[in-house]
N, C-alpha and C positions, 0 to 999 in steps of 0.2 A: 504494500500500499504506499501511496505517496506521503511524504512528510507534510503535515498540516501546518500552515502558517496562520496566525491569528492577528487581528488588527481591531483597534478601537478608533482608527482614523480613516480607514478606507471607505469610500462611498460606494453605493450600488445604484444601478438604474432600476426604475420600475419594472422593466422587463426581467432583470436578474432576480428581483424580489418575487415577482409572480412565479418564475421558474423554480426557485427554491421552495416556495410555498407548495407548489405542485409536487415536487420531488419528495417533500417531507410528509405529505398527507394533510397539511394544514389548509390547503386551498379550499377544501370543502367548508371551512369555517371563516374564510376571509373573502372580501369583495373582489376577487381576482378578475372578474369580468368588467370591473369599473376602473380602468387604468388611471383616470384622474383621481379617484379616491385613494388608490394605491400610492400614487405620486405624492399626495397630501400627507398620507401616513408616514412616508419617508422624510418629507420636508419638515414635519413637525416632531420627528423623533429627537429627543434630546441626546441619546446615546445609541450608537449602532456598533455592535461587535460582530465581526465576521470571521469565518473560517474558510481557508482556501486550500485546495489541492492543486498545485500549479496555478493556473488562472481560472479554475473551476470553483465557483462558489458552492461550498458543501454545507454551510451552517451560517445561521444569522440569529442574533439576539437583539431585538429592537425594543427600547425602553423609553418611557417618559418619566422624568425624574427632576427633582430639585437638587440632586447630588449630596444633600446633607441629611435629610430625614427619611425620605422613602424613594423608592424606585419601582415603578410598575413595569415589569418585564412583560410586555404585551404580546411579543411573539418570540418564541424559541423554536426554530425550525432547523432540522438536520436531515439532509438527504437520506432517504431510506437505506441507500447502499452503504452509508457511513454510520448508521444508528448502532449503538452498542460499542462504539470504539472510544467513547469519553469526550467527544466533541461538544455535546451539550453541556456536560459538566464544566468543560474548560471555558465555554462561552459564558456560563454563569460566573465562573471565577474571574474572567476578564472583566465583566460587568461590575462585579464586587470591587475589583481593583481601581475602578474609576470613581468610586463613591467614598464618601466620609466612612471611616471604619465602623460607626454606629448606625449607619443608614440600613434600613430594611429593604429587602427585595420582596415584592408582592407579585404574585401571578395567579392567573385563573388557568387551571390545567384542562387540556383537552381530555375528554373521558378515557381515551386509550393510553394516555400518558400519566394518569393519576398514580400509578404505583411506582413510577420512576423517581419522583421527587423525595419521598421518605428515604429511599435507598442512598441518595447523595446528601442526606442530613437536613433536608428541609422539613419543617413541621407544618401540619395542616391547621388552618385557622377555622374556627367552627362557625363563623358568620362572614358572609360576603353578600353584598347587595348590588343589584344591577338595575338601571332604568334606561330604556332607550331615549333618544333625543325627541322622539315624537311618538305618541302624543305627550305633551308636557305633563308633569306631575300635577294632579288636580289641586286646587286651592287658590286663594286670592293673594296677590302680592301684599307685603307688609305695609 
């Protein structure tokens, strides 16, 4: 297997992001048919860590963070052909290395990956809440 190179500085294109999402199995849970939305996801990510085998993108960790208190790791995608080789764990480590030492990484797991995170030392939080942007949460403004 090729040596894997990791980067917290290397940018990727929307096409590369869509491709790795597809090769990882995350495409079914991401808006890959909306290239503009994918581009916006990349443009507004605060931290993008990548894994490369030669010039082939084989993994990505895309995060939204304040770098000091919390980091939402919104996408962790590893090419199926490279899963089980430690790339996902190393991408999380690289993400951690870019944050304050006391910052927390938070993520929502894809159902098929839920058993992976405890194996690498992450703990499950008992409550997480989500709301779509539309319709708005009911109620009147203060």
